[in-house]
MIDOSE-1310 file (N, C-alpha, C; in nm, 2 decimals, decimal comma, always signed):
residues 162
xxxx	+3,74/+0,14/-1,51/+3,71/+0,10/-1,38/+3,59/+0,19/-1,32; +3,60/+0,32/-1,35/+3,49/+0,41/-1,31/+3,36/+0,37/-1,37; +3,36/+0,33/-1,50/+3,24/+0,29/-1,57/+3,18/+0,17/-1,50; +3,26/+0,07/-1,47/+3,22/-0,05/-1,41/+3,15/-0,02/-1,27
xxxx	+3,22/+0,06/-1,20/+3,17/+0,10/-1,07/+3,03/+0,18/-1,08; +3,02/+0,26/-1,18/+2,90/+0,34/-1,20/+2,78/+0,24/-1,24; +2,81/+0,14/-1,33/+2,71/+0,05/-1,37/+2,67/-0,04/-1,24; +2,76/-0,08/-1,16/+2,73/-0,16/-1,05/+2,64/-0,08/-0,95
xxxx	+2,68/+0,05/-0,93/+2,61/+0,14/-0,84/+2,46/+0,16/-0,89; +2,45/+0,18/-1,03/+2,32/+0,20/-1,09/+2,23/+0,07/-1,07; +2,29/-0,05/-1,09/+2,22/-0,17/-1,07/+2,18/-0,19/-0,93; +2,27/-0,16/-0,84/+2,24/-0,17/-0,69/+2,12/-0,08/-0,65
xxxx	+2,13/+0,04/-0,71/+2,02/+0,14/-0,68/+1,89/+0,10/-0,73; +1,88/+0,05/-0,85/+1,76/+0,01/-0,91/+1,70/-0,11/-0,84; +1,79/-0,19/-0,78/+1,74/-0,31/-0,72/+1,68/-0,28/-0,58; +1,72/-0,17/-0,52/+1,67/-0,13/-0,39/+1,54/-0,05/-0,40
xxxx	+1,52/+0,02/-0,51/+1,41/+0,11/-0,53/+1,32/+0,04/-0,63; +1,21/-0,02/-0,59/+1,12/-0,09/-0,68/+1,04/+0,01/-0,76; +1,00/-0,03/-0,88/+0,92/+0,06/-0,97/+0,77/+0,04/-0,93; +0,70/+0,15/-0,95/+0,56/+0,16/-0,90/+0,47/+0,06/-0,97
xxxx	+0,49/+0,03/-1,10/+0,41/-0,06/-1,18/+0,42/-0,20/-1,12; +0,54/-0,25/-1,08/+0,56/-0,38/-1,03/+0,50/-0,39/-0,89; +0,51/-0,28/-0,81/+0,45/-0,28/-0,68/+0,30/-0,29/-0,68; +0,24/-0,21/-0,77/+0,09/-0,22/-0,78/+0,05/-0,36/-0,82
xxxx	+0,12/-0,42/-0,91/+0,08/-0,56/-0,96/+0,09/-0,65/-0,84; +0,20/-0,65/-0,76/+0,22/-0,73/-0,65/+0,12/-0,71/-0,54; +0,08/-0,58/-0,52/+0,00/-0,54/-0,40/-0,14/-0,60/-0,41; -0,19/-0,61/-0,53/-0,33/-0,67/-0,55/-0,34/-0,81/-0,50
xxxx	-0,23/-0,88/-0,49/-0,23/-1,02/-0,45/-0,16/-1,05/-0,31; -0,11/-0,94/-0,25/-0,03/-0,95/-0,13/-0,09/-1,02/-0,01; -0,22/-1,00/+0,01/-0,28/-1,06/+0,13/-0,33/-1,21/+0,10; -0,32/-1,26/-0,02/-0,37/-1,39/-0,05/-0,29/-1,50/+0,01
xxxx	-0,16/-1,48/+0,04/-0,08/-1,59/+0,10/+0,04/-1,53/+0,17; +0,09/-1,61/+0,26/+0,21/-1,57/+0,34/+0,33/-1,55/+0,24; +0,34/-1,63/+0,14/+0,45/-1,62/+0,04/+0,44/-1,49/-0,03; +0,32/-1,45/-0,07/+0,30/-1,32/-0,14/+0,34/-1,20/-0,05
xxxx	+0,30/-1,21/+0,08/+0,33/-1,11/+0,18/+0,48/-1,10/+0,20; +0,54/-1,21/+0,21/+0,69/-1,21/+0,24/+0,76/-1,15/+0,12; +0,72/-1,19/+0,00/+0,79/-1,14/-0,13/+0,77/-0,99/-0,14; +0,65/-0,94/-0,11/+0,62/-0,80/-0,11/+0,70/-0,72/-0,01
xxxx	+0,71/-0,78/+0,11/+0,79/-0,72/+0,22/+0,94/-0,71/+0,18; +0,98/-0,81/+0,12/+1,12/-0,82/+0,07/+1,15/-0,71/-0,04; +1,05/-0,70/-0,13/+1,07/-0,60/-0,24/+1,07/-0,46/-0,18; +0,99/-0,44/-0,07/+0,98/-0,30/-0,02/+1,09/-0,27/+0,09
xxxx	+1,17/-0,37/+0,12/+1,26/-0,36/+0,23/+1,37/-0,25/+0,21; +1,40/-0,21/+0,09/+1,50/-0,11/+0,06/+1,44/+0,03/+0,07; +1,31/+0,04/+0,08/+1,25/+0,18/+0,08/+1,27/+0,24/+0,21; +1,31/+0,37/+0,21/+1,33/+0,44/+0,33/+1,23/+0,56/+0,33
xxxx	+1,23/+0,63/+0,45/+1,14/+0,75/+0,46/+1,18/+0,86/+0,37; +1,30/+0,85/+0,31/+1,35/+0,96/+0,22/+1,30/+0,93/+0,07; +1,25/+0,82/+0,05/+1,20/+0,78/-0,09/+1,07/+0,85/-0,12; +1,02/+0,83/-0,24/+0,89/+0,89/-0,28/+0,78/+0,84/-0,18
xxxx	+0,70/+0,93/-0,15/+0,60/+0,90/-0,04/+0,51/+0,79/-0,07; +0,47/+0,77/-0,20/+0,39/+0,66/-0,24/+0,46/+0,52/-0,21; +0,59/+0,52/-0,23/+0,67/+0,40/-0,20/+0,67/+0,37/-0,05; +0,68/+0,48/+0,03/+0,67/+0,47/+0,17/+0,53/+0,41/+0,22
xxxx	+0,43/+0,46/+0,15/+0,29/+0,41/+0,18/+0,29/+0,26/+0,16; +0,34/+0,21/+0,04/+0,34/+0,07/+0,01/+0,43/-0,01/+0,11; +0,54/+0,05/+0,15/+0,62/-0,01/+0,25/+0,55/-0,03/+0,38; +0,47/+0,07/+0,42/+0,39/+0,06/+0,54/+0,29/-0,05/+0,53
xxxx	+0,23/-0,06/+0,41/+0,13/-0,16/+0,39/+0,20/-0,30/+0,39; +0,32/-0,31/+0,34/+0,39/-0,44/+0,35/+0,41/-0,48/+0,49; +0,44/-0,39/+0,58/+0,46/-0,42/+0,72/+0,33/-0,46/+0,78; +0,23/-0,39/+0,75/+0,09/-0,43/+0,81/+0,05/-0,56/+0,76
xxxx	+0,06/-0,59/+0,63/+0,02/-0,73/+0,58/+0,11/-0,84/+0,64; +0,24/-0,81/+0,65/+0,33/-0,91/+0,70/+0,31/-0,94/+0,85; +0,26/-0,84/+0,92/+0,23/-0,86/+1,06/+0,13/-0,97/+1,08; +0,05/-0,99/+0,99/-0,06/-1,09/+1,00/+0,01/-1,23/+1,01
xxxx	+0,13/-1,25/+0,96/+0,19/-1,38/+0,95/+0,30/-1,40/+1,06; +0,31/-1,30/+1,15/+0,40/-1,31/+1,26/+0,35/-1,42/+1,35; +0,44/-1,50/+1,41/+0,40/-1,61/+1,49/+0,38/-1,57/+1,64; +0,46/-1,48/+1,69/+0,45/-1,44/+1,83/+0,35/-1,32/+1,83
xxxx	+0,26/-1,32/+1,93/+0,16/-1,21/+1,94/+0,23/-1,07/+1,96; +0,33/-1,07/+2,04/+0,40/-0,94/+2,07/+0,46/-0,89/+1,94; +0,52/-0,97/+1,86/+0,58/-0,93/+1,73/+0,47/-0,88/+1,64; +0,36/-0,96/+1,63/+0,25/-0,92/+1,55/+0,20/-0,78/+1,58
xxxx	+0,18/-0,76/+1,71/+0,13/-0,62/+1,75/+0,23/-0,51/+1,72; +0,36/-0,54/+1,75/+0,46/-0,44/+1,73/+0,47/-0,40/+1,58; +0,47/-0,51/+1,49/+0,48/-0,48/+1,35/+0,36/-0,41/+1,30; +0,24/-0,45/+1,35/+0,12/-0,38/+1,31/+0,12/-0,23/+1,34
xxxx	+0,16/-0,20/+1,47/+0,17/-0,06/+1,51/+0,27/+0,01/+1,43; +0,39/-0,05/+1,40/+0,49/+0,02/+1,32/+0,43/+0,05/+1,18; +0,37/-0,04/+1,11/+0,31/-0,02/+0,98/+0,20/+0,09/+0,98; +0,11/+0,08/+1,08/+0,00/+0,18/+1,09/+0,06/+0,32/+1,12
xxxx	+0,15/+0,33/+1,20/+0,21/+0,46/+1,23/+0,28/+0,52/+1,11; +0,35/+0,43/+1,03/+0,42/+0,48/+0,91/+0,31/+0,52/+0,81; +0,21/+0,44/+0,79/+0,11/+0,48/+0,69/+0,04/+0,61/+0,73; +0,00/+0,62/+0,85/-0,07/+0,75/+0,90/+0,02/+0,87/+0,88
xxxx	+0,15/+0,85/+0,91/+0,25/+0,97/+0,89/+0,26/+1,01/+0,74; +0,27/+0,91/+0,66/+0,29/+0,94/+0,51/+0,16/+1,00/+0,46; +0,04/+0,95/+0,50/-0,08/+1,01/+0,46/-0,10/+1,16/+0,51; -0,05/+1,18/+0,63/-0,06/+1,31/+0,69/+0,03/+1,41/+0,61
xxxx	+0,14/+1,36/+0,55/+0,23/+1,44/+0,47/+0,17/+1,47/+0,33; +0,08/+1,39/+0,28/+0,01/+1,41/+0,15/-0,13/+1,37/+0,16; -0,21/+1,44/+0,24/-0,35/+1,40/+0,26/-0,44/+1,39/+0,14; -0,40/+1,45/+0,03/-0,48/+1,45/-0,09/-0,44/+1,34/-0,19
xxxx	-0,35/+1,25/-0,15/-0,30/+1,15/-0,24/-0,40/+1,03/-0,24; -0,47/+1,02/-0,36/-0,57/+0,92/-0,37/-0,52/+0,77/-0,36; -0,40/+0,75/-0,41/-0,35/+0,61/-0,40/-0,31/+0,58/-0,25; -0,26/+0,67/-0,18/-0,24/+0,64/-0,04/-0,37/+0,62/+0,04
xxxx	-0,47/+0,69/+0,00/-0,60/+0,67/+0,07/-0,65/+0,53/+0,03; -0,63/+0,49/-0,09/-0,67/+0,35/-0,14/-0,60/+0,25/-0,06; -0,47/+0,27/-0,04/-0,39/+0,17/+0,04/-0,44/+0,16/+0,18; -0,47/+0,27/+0,24/-0,52/+0,27/+0,38/-0,66/+0,20/+0,38
xxxx	-0,74/+0,23/+0,29/-0,87/+0,17/+0,28/-0,86/+0,01/+0,27; -0,77/-0,03/+0,18/-0,75/-0,17/+0,16/-0,70/-0,24/+0,28; -0,62/-0,17/+0,36/-0,57/-0,23/+0,49/-0,69/-0,23/+0,59; -0,75/-0,12/+0,61/-0,85/-0,11/+0,71/-0,97/-0,20/+0,69
xxxx	-1,01/-0,22/+0,56/-1,12/-0,31/+0,54/-1,09/-0,46/+0,56; -0,96/-0,49/+0,57/-0,92/-0,63/+0,59/-0,87/-0,66/+0,73; -0,84/-0,57/+0,81/-0,79/-0,60/+0,95/-0,90/-0,63/+1,04; -0,87/-0,72/+1,14/-0,97/-0,75/+1,24/-1,02/-0,63/+1,32
xxxx	-1,14/-0,62/+1,36/-1,19/-0,51/+1,44/-1,12/-0,48/+1,57; -1,07/-0,59/+1,62/-0,99/-0,58/+1,75/-0,87/-0,49/+1,74; -0,82/-0,46/+1,62/-0,71/-0,37/+1,61/-0,74/-0,23/+1,63; -0,87/-0,20/+1,61/-0,91/-0,06/+1,63/-0,87/+0,03/+1,51
xxxx	-0,82/-0,03/+1,40/-0,77/+0,04/+1,29/-0,87/+0,04/+1,17; -0,98/+0,09/+1,20/-1,09/+0,09/+1,09/-1,16/+0,22/+1,08; -1,10/+0,33/+1,15/-1,17/+0,45/+1,17/-1,18/+0,54/+1,04; -1,10/+0,51/+0,94/-1,10/+0,60/+0,82/-1,17/+0,54/+0,70
xxxx	-1,24/+0,43/+0,71/-1,30/+0,36/+0,60/-1,40/+0,45/+0,53; -1,50/+0,51/+0,60/-1,60/+0,60/+0,54/-1,53/+0,72/+0,47; -1,43/+0,78/+0,54/-1,36/+0,90/+0,49/-1,29/+0,86/+0,36; -1,22/+0,75/+0,36/-1,14/+0,71/+0,24/-1,23/+0,67/+0,13
xxxx	-1,34/+0,61/+0,16/-1,44/+0,57/+0,05/-1,49/+0,70/-0,01; -1,53/+0,80/+0,07/-1,58/+0,92/+0,01/-1,47/+0,99/-0,07; -1,35/+0,99/-0,02/-1,24/+1,06/-0,09/-1,22/+0,99/-0,23; -1,22/+0,86/-0,23/-1,20/+0,79/-0,36/-1,32/+0,82/-0,46
xxxx	-1,44/+0,82/-0,40/-1,56/+0,85/-0,48/-1,56/+0,99/-0,54; -1,52/+1,09/-0,46/-1,51/+1,23/-0,51/-1,40/+1,25/-0,61; -1,28/+1,20/-0,58/-1,17/+1,23/-0,66/-1,14/+1,13/-0,78; -1,21/+1,02/-0,78/-1,19/+0,93/-0,89/-1,21/+0,99/-1,03
xxxx	-1,31/+1,07/-1,05/-1,34/+1,12/-1,19/-1,22/+1,21/-1,24; -1,14/+1,26/-1,15/-1,03/+1,35/-1,20/-0,91/+1,27/-1,24; -0,91/+1,14/-1,22/-0,79/+1,05/-1,25/-0,79/+1,02/-1,40; -0,67/+0,98/-1,45/-0,66/+0,94/-1,59/-0,55/+0,82/-1,59
xxxx	-0,55/+0,75/-1,70/-0,45/+0,65/-1,72/-0,45/+0,53/-1,63; -0,32/+0,49/-1,60/-0,30/+0,37/-1,52/-0,35/+0,38/-1,38; -0,34/+0,49/-1,32/-0,38/+0,51/-1,18/-0,54/+0,49/-1,17; -0,61/+0,55/-1,27/-0,75/+0,54/-1,27/-0,79/+0,39/-1,29
xxxx	-0,73/+0,31/-1,37/-0,76/+0,17/-1,39/-0,73/+0,09/-1,26; -0,62/+0,13/-1,20/-0,58/+0,06/-1,07/-0,68/+0,08/-0,96; -0,72/+0,21/-0,95/-0,82/+0,24/-0,84/-0,95/+0,17/-0,88; -0,99/+0,17/-1,01/-1,11/+0,10/-1,05/-1,11/-0,04/-1,01
xxxx	-1,00/-0,11/-1,04/-0,99/-0,25/-1,01/-1,00/-0,28/-0,86; -0,94/-0,19/-0,78/-0,95/-0,20/-0,64/-1,10/-0,19/-0,59; -1,16/-0,08/-0,64/-1,30/-0,06/-0,60/-1,39/-0,17/-0,63; -1,38/-0,23/-0,75/-1,46/-0,34/-0,80/-1,45/-0,46/-0,71
xxxx	-1,33/-0,49/-0,65/-1,31/-0,60/-0,57/-1,33/-0,58/-0,42; -1,34/-0,45/-0,39/-1,35/-0,41/-0,25/-1,48/-0,45/-0,18; -1,47/-0,49/-0,06/-1,59/-0,52/+0,02/-1,65/-0,40/+0,09; -1,57/-0,29/+0,09/-1,62/-0,17/+0,15/-1,73/-0,10/+0,07
xxxx	-1,73/-0,12/-0,06/-1,83/-0,06/-0,15/-1,94/-0,16/-0,18; -2,06/-0,11/-0,17/-2,17/-0,20/-0,21/-2,18/-0,20/-0,36; -2,26/-0,28/-0,42/-2,27/-0,29/-0,57/-2,32/-0,16/-0,62; -2,41/-0,10/-0,55/-2,46/+0,04/-0,60/-2,35/+0,14/-0,59
xxxx	-2,27/+0,14/-0,48/-2,17/+0,24/-0,46/-2,06/+0,22/-0,57; -2,04/+0,10/-0,62/-1,93/+0,08/-0,72/-1,96/+0,14/-0,85; -2,08/+0,18/-0,87/-2,12/+0,24/-1,00/-2,04/+0,36/-1,05; -1,98/+0,43/-0,95/-1,90/+0,55/-0,99/-1,78/+0,52/-1,07
xx	-1,73/+0,39/-1,07/-1,61/+0,36/-1,15/-1,65/+0,30/-1,29; -1,77/+0,28/-1,31/-1,81/+0,21/-1,44/-1,84/+0,31/-1,55
C-alpha cells in the first residue's frame, strides 16, 4: 500500500512540475494561437513561487501571453499586470539569468506599446549579446533560435549567434 501511495504521489508531483525541455519547446509557439497559449498556461498552472525560478519566469510569461486572449478588458489588464509583476520579481531575484532576460525580451517585443511594458528591450538585447558566448549546449541553441527569429535584433545584430 505504501508503495502504491508513493508511486501515485510521484506521478502527481511530476504532472504538476513540467520539465524545462518541454516548456521551451512549447514556449516558442505559445503566441501563435489561443489554443497554444491556453495549453501553455495549463501546463504552467501547477508552478508556484517556491519552484525553480526559471519555471516561475515561464509561468509569468504564460499569464502575460494568456492575457492577450481575455475577452473582458478589465480581466485582460489584471492578468497582464499580474504576469508582468511576477516576471519582474523573478528577474530581480536572479538578474543575471540569461533565459529569464530572453523571456522578458520575447514578451516586451510583442506587447502593444500602450501597455508601457517595453522599457527593457535595449537592456535585455545587450545582456543577451554580451553573455551569449559564455553559454553551451541546449540553452545556447535555444537562445540562438530565439535571436534568429526575434524582431528586436536587426540582421546585422543577429551575427553574434552565427
